[in-house]
C-alpha positions, 0 to 999 in steps of 0.5 A, spaced: 730 392 591 727 386 593 732 380 593 731 376 587 735 369 586 741 371 583 741 371 575 747 372 571 749 379 568 751 381 561 756 386 560 758 388 553 764 392 552 768 395 546 775 392 545 782 394 542 783 387 539 779 381 539 784 375 539 788 378 545 782 379 549 780 372 547 787 369 549 787 373 556 780 372 558 781 364 556 788 363 557 789 367 563 782 368 567 780 361 565 773 363 561 770 359 556 769 362 549 761 362 547 758 365 541 763 368 536 763 372 530 768 376 526 766 383 530 765 380 537 766 374 542 762 372 548 765 369 554 763 365 560 766 369 566 764 365 572 757 364 569 756 371 567 756 373 560 761 378 558 761 380 551 767 384 547 766 388 541 771 390 536 769 397 535 775 400 531 780 400 538 776 405 542 775 403 549 771 407 555 775 413 558 777 412 565 777 416 571 780 415 578 776 415 585 779 415 592 777 409 596 781 407 602 787 411 601 788 408 593 786 412 587 781 406 584 780 406 576 773 407 574 770 404 571 772 397 573 768 390 574 769 384 576 766 378 581 765 377 588 768 370 589 768 365 595 775 366 599 778 359 596 776 362 589 779 368 591 786 365 593 786 361 587 785 366 582 790 371 586 795 365 585 793 364 578 794 371 576 801 372 579 806 374 574 801 374 569 797 381 569 799 388 570 797 390 577 793 396 579 793 393 586 796 387 588 792 382 592 790 385 599 785 386 605 781 393 604 777 396 610 780 391 615 777 390 622 770 393 619 764 389 617 766 391 610 773 388 610 774 384 604 780 381 600 781 385 593 785 385 587 785 390 581 789 388 574 788 390 567 786 386 561 789 388 554 784 393 553 787 397 559 780 395 563 781 395 570 778 389 573 777 388 581 775 381 584 774 381 591 772 376 597 768 377 603 769 372 609 761 373 610 757 375 604 752 378 608 756 384 609 757 385 601 752 391 602 752 393 609 754 400 611 760 401 615 764 407 616 771 407 612 
């Protein structure tokens, strides 16, 4: 694809409970609340639109895929942060989340080297936040 100026993404997911989802994303992750209704909420996740819909408690099924010696949950989502923002988020989350993978460095000493952390939200969705020392390597092929 031809590179385009970065635009916000929009992701809509079913949730178990709107109130606990809103509390987690706003109070723990620091999202701001956007539009709301009785059946959905909009959240500002680092400038991206994340929407949760009350669908009677149903959420997406999860599988696992091996990546760098770990069973990584799929689906998962998150943001690629700057190193300083990643450090701040990792510190903010300590003691507040159920870790899947605690803050760590993955693919060390390769062009794909990245800081990563995985945790669960109240809906049991897996979130990954990562950081590269140099974002040019975000899509760079490498041998893992």
